C-alpha positions as CSV (number, residue, x, y, z in Angstrom):
1,M,0.0,0.1,0.0
2,A,1.3,3.5,-0.9
3,K,2.4,5.6,1.9
4,K,1.1,9.1,2.2
5,K,3.7,11.5,3.4
6,S,2.9,14.4,5.7
7,R,0.2,13.0,7.7
8,T,2.3,11.8,10.7
9,T,2.4,15.0,12.8
10,T,-0.2,17.0,11.0
11,T,-3.7,16.9,12.6
12,S,-6.6,17.0,10.1
13,A,-8.8,15.8,12.9
14,R,-12.2,14.3,12.1
15,T,-14.0,14.3,8.8
16,T,-17.8,13.9,8.5
17,S,-17.3,10.1,8.2
18,D,-15.5,10.1,11.5
19,A,-18.1,12.1,13.4
20,P,-19.3,10.4,16.6
21,T,-22.5,8.3,16.3
22,S,-25.1,7.4,18.7
23,D,-23.7,3.8,19.2
24,R,-20.1,5.1,19.6
25,R,-18.9,7.0,22.6
26,I,-15.7,9.1,22.5
27,Q,-13.9,11.0,25.2
28,L,-14.0,14.5,23.8
29,P,-16.4,15.1,20.9
30,P,-15.3,18.1,18.7
31,A,-17.0,21.5,19.4
32,E,-19.2,21.2,16.3
33,V,-20.8,18.1,17.9
34,R,-20.9,19.4,21.5
35,Y,-22.5,22.6,20.5
36,A,-24.6,21.4,17.5
37,D,-27.9,22.6,19.0
38,E,-26.7,26.1,19.6
39,L,-25.1,26.3,16.2
40,K,-28.4,25.2,14.5
41,A,-30.3,27.8,16.5
42,L,-27.9,30.6,15.6
43,R,-28.0,29.6,12.0
44,E,-31.9,29.6,11.9
45,S,-32.1,33.1,13.5
46,D,-29.2,34.8,12.0
47,N,-30.4,37.3,9.4
48,L,-27.3,39.5,9.5
49,P,-24.9,40.1,6.7
50,R,-22.1,37.5,6.7
51,P,-18.7,37.5,4.8
52,E,-18.5,35.2,1.8
53,G,-17.8,31.5,2.8
54,W,-18.9,32.1,6.5
55,S,-21.5,29.9,8.2
56,L,-22.7,32.6,10.5
57,S,-22.5,36.5,10.6
58,P,-19.7,38.2,12.7
59,Q,-22.3,39.1,15.3
60,A,-23.6,35.4,15.6
61,V,-20.0,34.3,15.9
62,V,-19.4,36.5,18.8
63,D,-22.6,35.3,20.4
64,F,-21.7,31.8,20.0
65,I,-18.5,32.2,21.9
66,C,-19.5,34.8,24.5
67,G,-23.1,33.6,25.1
68,S,-26.6,35.2,24.8
69,D,-26.8,36.3,28.4
70,G,-29.7,33.9,29.2
71,V,-31.8,34.8,26.2
72,K,-33.0,32.0,24.0
73,V,-32.0,32.1,20.3
74,G,-33.8,30.2,17.5
75,K,-36.5,30.4,15.0
76,T,-38.9,27.9,16.5
77,K,-39.7,26.8,20.0
78,A,-38.4,23.3,19.3
79,T,-35.0,24.4,18.2
80,S,-34.5,27.6,20.3
81,C,-32.0,27.5,23.1
82,V,-29.8,29.6,25.3
83,I,-26.2,30.1,23.9
84,S,-23.8,29.3,26.7
85,E,-20.7,31.3,27.5
86,K,-17.7,29.2,26.3
87,F,-14.9,31.8,26.7
88,V,-14.4,33.7,29.9
89,G,-12.7,36.9,28.8
90,S,-13.3,40.2,27.2
91,R,-15.9,40.4,24.5
92,D,-13.9,43.0,22.9
93,I,-11.0,40.6,22.2
94,V,-13.4,38.1,20.6
95,Q,-14.9,40.8,18.4
96,R,-11.3,41.9,17.3
97,C,-10.5,38.3,16.5
98,V,-13.7,38.2,14.3
99,V,-12.9,41.3,12.6
100,T,-9.5,40.2,11.7
101,L,-10.8,36.9,10.2
102,A,-13.5,38.8,8.4
103,G,-10.8,40.9,6.7
104,E,-9.0,37.7,5.6
105,R,-6.0,38.4,7.8
106,G,-4.1,35.8,9.7
107,L,-4.9,35.8,13.5
108,M,-2.2,35.1,16.0
109,M,-3.2,34.5,19.5
110,V,-0.4,34.7,22.1
111,G,-0.1,34.3,25.9
112,E,0.8,32.0,28.7
113,P,0.0,28.4,28.5
114,G,-3.4,27.5,29.7
115,T,-5.3,30.7,28.8
116,A,-7.7,29.0,26.5
117,K,-6.1,30.1,23.3
118,S,-6.6,26.8,21.5
119,M,-10.1,26.5,22.7
120,L,-10.9,30.0,21.4
121,G,-9.3,29.1,18.1
122,E,-11.4,26.0,17.7
123,L,-14.6,27.9,18.6
124,L,-13.9,30.5,16.0
125,A,-13.2,27.9,13.3
126,V,-16.4,26.0,14.1
127,A,-18.6,29.1,14.2
128,I,-17.1,30.5,11.0
129,S,-16.5,27.3,8.9
130,G,-18.8,24.7,10.7
131,T,-15.7,22.6,11.7
132,G,-12.5,23.0,13.7
133,S,-11.0,19.8,12.4
134,L,-8.6,21.5,10.0
135,A,-5.5,21.9,12.2
136,V,-1.7,21.6,12.2
137,Q,0.1,20.8,15.5
138,G,3.4,22.6,15.5
139,T,6.4,20.5,16.7
140,A,10.2,20.7,16.3
141,G,9.7,17.9,13.7
142,T,7.1,19.7,11.6
143,T,8.3,20.0,8.0
144,E,7.2,22.2,5.2
145,D,5.4,19.3,3.4
146,Q,3.1,19.0,6.5
147,I,2.1,22.6,5.9
148,K,1.6,22.5,2.2
149,Y,1.3,19.0,0.6
150,G,2.8,15.6,0.1
151,W,2.6,12.8,-2.5
152,N,1.1,9.4,-2.8
153,Y,4.4,8.0,-4.0
154,A,3.1,4.9,-5.7
155,M,0.7,7.0,-7.7
156,L,3.3,9.6,-8.4
157,L,5.7,7.0,-9.9
158,D,2.9,5.5,-11.8
159,R,1.2,8.6,-13.2
160,G,3.6,11.4,-12.5
161,P,2.7,14.7,-10.6
162,V,-1.0,14.7,-11.2
163,H,-3.6,16.2,-8.8
164,E,-4.8,12.8,-7.8
165,A,-1.3,12.0,-6.4
166,L,-1.4,14.9,-4.1
167,V,-1.9,14.5,-0.4
168,P,-3.2,17.9,0.8
169,S,-2.3,19.3,4.2
170,P,-5.0,20.8,6.3
171,V,-3.9,24.3,5.1
172,M,-4.3,23.3,1.4
173,T,-7.8,21.8,2.2
174,A,-8.8,24.9,3.9
175,M,-7.7,27.0,0.9
176,R,-9.6,24.9,-1.5
177,D,-12.8,24.7,0.6
178,G,-12.7,28.4,1.9
179,K,-12.5,27.4,5.6
180,V,-10.5,28.3,8.6
181,V,-7.5,26.3,9.5
182,R,-5.8,26.4,12.9
183,F,-2.0,26.2,13.4
184,E,-1.3,25.3,17.1
185,E,2.0,26.3,18.8
186,I,3.5,27.6,15.5
187,T,6.7,28.8,17.4
188,R,7.6,25.3,18.1
189,C,8.4,24.8,14.4
190,L,11.8,25.8,12.9
191,P,11.6,29.4,11.5
192,E,12.2,28.1,7.9
193,V,9.2,26.0,8.3
194,Q,7.1,28.8,9.8
195,D,8.0,30.9,6.8
196,A,6.2,28.5,4.5
197,L,3.2,30.4,5.4
198,I,4.4,33.9,4.2
199,S,3.5,33.5,0.5
200,I,0.2,31.7,1.4
201,L,-0.9,34.7,3.7
202,S,0.3,37.4,1.2
203,E,-0.6,35.9,-2.1
204,R,-3.5,33.6,-1.0
205,R,-2.0,31.0,-3.3
206,M,0.1,27.8,-2.9
207,M,2.5,26.9,-5.7
208,I,3.0,23.4,-6.8
209,P,6.1,23.5,-8.9
210,E,6.1,19.8,-9.6
211,M,3.0,20.3,-11.7
212,D,4.3,23.0,-14.0
213,Q,2.5,22.5,-17.3
214,A,3.3,24.6,-20.4
215,G,0.6,27.0,-21.3
216,D,-1.3,26.9,-18.1
217,D,0.0,29.1,-15.2
218,N,-2.9,28.1,-12.9
219,A,-2.3,24.3,-13.2
220,N,0.5,24.4,-10.6
221,S,-1.4,26.6,-8.0
222,V,-4.1,26.2,-5.4
223,F,-5.9,29.5,-4.9
224,A,-7.7,30.4,-1.6
225,S,-11.5,30.4,-1.8
226,P,-13.4,33.1,0.1
227,G,-13.6,32.2,3.7
228,F,-10.1,30.9,4.0
229,S,-8.0,32.2,6.8
230,I,-5.4,30.9,9.4
231,I,-5.6,31.1,13.2
232,A,-2.3,30.5,14.8
233,T,-1.5,30.2,18.5
234,A,1.9,30.6,20.5
235,N,3.0,30.4,24.0
236,L,5.0,33.5,25.4
237,R,6.4,31.6,28.4
238,D,7.6,28.2,27.2
239,R,10.7,26.3,26.3
240,G,11.7,25.1,22.9
241,V,10.2,28.2,21.1
242,S,11.6,29.6,17.8
243,E,11.3,33.3,17.2
244,M,9.0,34.2,14.3
245,S,10.5,36.2,11.4
246,A,9.5,39.9,11.0
247,A,8.0,39.0,7.7
248,L,5.7,36.4,9.1
249,K,4.6,38.6,12.0
250,R,3.6,41.3,9.6
251,R,1.0,38.9,8.0
252,F,-0.7,38.4,11.3
253,N,-2.8,40.5,13.6
254,F,-1.7,39.6,17.1
255,E,-4.0,39.3,20.1
256,T,-2.8,38.6,23.6
257,I,-5.0,36.2,25.6
258,A,-4.5,37.0,29.3
259,P,-5.4,34.9,32.4
260,I,-8.8,35.7,33.9
261,A,-8.6,39.0,35.8
262,D,-11.7,38.5,38.0
263,E,-11.2,36.1,40.7
264,V,-15.0,35.4,41.1
265,R,-15.2,34.5,37.4
266,E,-12.2,32.3,37.7
267,R,-13.7,30.5,40.6
268,E,-17.0,30.0,38.7
269,L,-15.1,28.6,35.7
270,V,-13.0,26.2,37.8
271,S,-16.1,25.0,39.5
272,T,-18.3,24.6,36.4
273,R,-15.6,23.2,34.3
274,A,-14.5,20.6,36.8
275,A,-18.2,19.5,37.3
276,A,-18.6,19.3,33.5
277,L,-15.5,17.1,33.2
278,L,-16.7,14.8,35.9
279,A,-20.1,14.4,34.4
280,E,-18.5,13.5,31.1
281,T,-16.8,10.6,32.7
282,G,-19.9,9.6,34.7
283,A,-18.7,10.7,38.1
284,Q,-21.6,11.7,40.3
285,A,-19.9,14.2,42.7
286,T,-20.2,17.9,43.7
287,V,-17.2,20.0,43.5
288,D,-16.4,21.4,47.0
289,Q,-16.6,25.1,46.8
290,S,-14.4,25.7,49.8
291,L,-11.7,23.8,47.9
292,V,-12.2,25.9,44.8
293,E,-11.9,29.1,46.7
294,L,-8.6,28.0,48.3
295,L,-7.3,26.6,45.0
296,V,-8.1,29.7,42.9
297,T,-6.6,32.0,45.6
298,V,-3.3,30.0,45.8
299,F,-3.0,29.7,42.0
300,R,-3.6,33.5,41.5
301,D,-1.0,34.3,44.3
302,L,1.6,32.1,42.7
303,R,0.8,33.2,39.1
304,N,0.9,36.9,39.9
305,G,3.8,36.9,42.4
306,R,1.7,39.0,44.8
307,S,-1.3,38.5,47.1
308,D,-4.3,40.6,47.3
309,E,-3.0,41.8,50.7
310,G,0.1,43.1,48.9
311,W,2.6,40.4,50.1
312,Q,5.4,39.6,47.7
313,I,5.5,36.0,46.6
314,S,8.3,34.1,44.7
315,R,6.7,32.9,41.5
316,P,7.4,29.2,40.5
317,S,8.8,28.6,37.1
318,T,5.7,26.6,36.2
319,V,2.8,28.6,34.8
320,M,0.0,28.4,37.2
321,S,-2.9,28.5,34.8
322,T,-6.5,28.3,35.2
323,A,-6.6,25.0,33.2
324,E,-4.1,23.4,35.8
325,A,-6.6,24.6,38.6
326,V,-9.5,22.9,36.8
327,A,-7.3,19.7,36.5
328,V,-6.5,19.8,40.3
329,A,-10.1,20.5,41.3
330,T,-11.3,17.6,39.0
331,A,-8.8,15.1,40.2
332,I,-9.4,15.7,43.9
333,T,-13.1,15.6,43.5
334,R,-12.8,12.4,41.4
335,E,-10.7,10.9,44.3
336,S,-13.7,11.5,46.6
337,V,-15.8,9.4,44.4
338,F,-13.3,6.4,44.4
339,F,-12.2,6.8,48.0
340,P,-15.1,8.4,49.9
341,S,-14.5,7.1,53.4
342,G,-13.4,10.0,55.5
343,F,-12.4,12.1,52.6
344,D,-11.1,15.6,53.2
345,P,-10.6,17.5,50.0
346,V,-8.5,20.2,51.5
347,S,-6.1,17.6,52.8
348,R,-5.4,16.4,49.2
349,M,-4.7,19.9,47.9
350,P,-0.9,20.3,48.9
351,G,0.1,17.1,47.2
352,H,-1.6,18.0,44.0
353,L,-0.1,21.5,44.2
354,L,3.3,20.1,44.5
355,G,2.7,17.9,41.4
356,V,1.8,21.1,39.4
357,V,4.7,23.2,40.7
358,M,7.5,20.6,40.5
359,K,7.3,20.2,36.6
360,D,10.3,22.4,35.8
361,E,12.7,23.1,38.6
362,A,13.6,21.4,41.9
363,K,13.8,24.8,43.6
364,D,10.2,25.4,43.0
365,R,9.5,23.2,46.1
366,E,11.3,25.8,48.1
367,R,9.2,28.6,46.6
368,L,6.1,26.7,47.5
369,L,7.4,26.2,51.1
370,A,8.1,29.9,51.3
371,Y,4.7,30.7,50.2
372,W,3.4,28.3,52.9
373,D,5.5,30.1,55.6
374,G,4.4,33.4,54.4
375,P,0.8,34.2,53.1
376,V,-0.6,30.9,54.2
377,R,0.6,31.2,57.7
378,R,-0.5,34.9,57.9
379,R,-4.0,34.0,56.8
380,A,-4.1,31.2,59.3
381,E,-3.1,33.6,62.1
382,D,-6.0,35.9,61.1
383,G,-8.3,33.0,62.2
384,S,-9.3,31.4,58.9
385,P,-10.0,27.7,59.7
386,L,-9.3,26.6,56.0
387,W,-5.9,28.3,56.0
388,K,-5.1,26.9,59.4
389,R,-5.8,23.4,58.0
390,L,-3.3,24.2,55.1
391,V,-0.6,25.2,57.7
392,E,-1.1,21.8,59.4
393,L,-0.6,20.1,56.1
394,R,2.9,21.7,55.3
395,G,4.7,18.4,56.0
396,V,3.3,17.1,52.7
397,L,5.4,19.6,50.7
398,E,8.6,18.7,52.4
399,E,11.2,16.3,50.8
400,E,10.9,12.8,52.0
């Protein structure tokens, strides 16, 4: 059987034939499946102008991501529903992202790990193109072929460089079909690989020199159809990052996705997201709100390097993201399901925190202990029973 080059590290996710069916459960359905009812309701009620090739109008795209504030959307009672808030952040940021894509500019979302850049990119692609499955995962091993195209070499040897022998990348497929393609962690690719996007973004055309045919200049090109655009993401605080060239940067509009500023909103997100993850795996459990309050406060202190009281804190090298807080809250609550006898969720928190903090540097244990001896102890001295309990658990953080 002929091997198809360029599909090993390129994610072209699920096609229609791979979509989940009623008799097959999968761990995480794509966004177009999870929010199918909301997308249908928005399409039915969306009468606003939309760019060519878009499934929804720009206003409906923003509503899909930011929610409808409890108001039902839809044309009929049977199909109408409330659009849920999926991205906790500024609506202005989402609107700027939508405007960028409506202008057929490349969108680059940057920020620290765990700030929901990938999720926002998928939601934008789903709302605009109806699918978020066209994606390239950037790695140190990503090649230019995986961004452009490869060949079915058996057919290439038999018939020569014909269109049927091409193995299109997600980028080429998006250009042909007029859809949005996502490029995750673009800065993990080598600079010369990243620069394969320059001509695509500027000329909206992908050259295939192997198919050069006399008398037909267009036979060796794939032109972008209306609706095509690229959403790329990059982490600002990460290892193994390759700097983007100035030429490539100029072809993107940059948006910085920051951590959630409002502590109350972050608590709500951690609580609701943890509950949703538990429900997806069939775990019948309630997320302890005292645990969430403690967890979010600790994560924000360590992330910001300063407490709300104004105390300076030594930040660990690990990014204390909201996504990590959700993972810890979910893990502790799931543990209470499996081992319910005498379970104390707060007592499990230091061990999980140590697992998060100790990912990069051994010195981060010392930073966490210093935090325990500073803000945690001071809050305990003010009479808070939860913080007193954390002080008692300091031994969990010490080296064995």
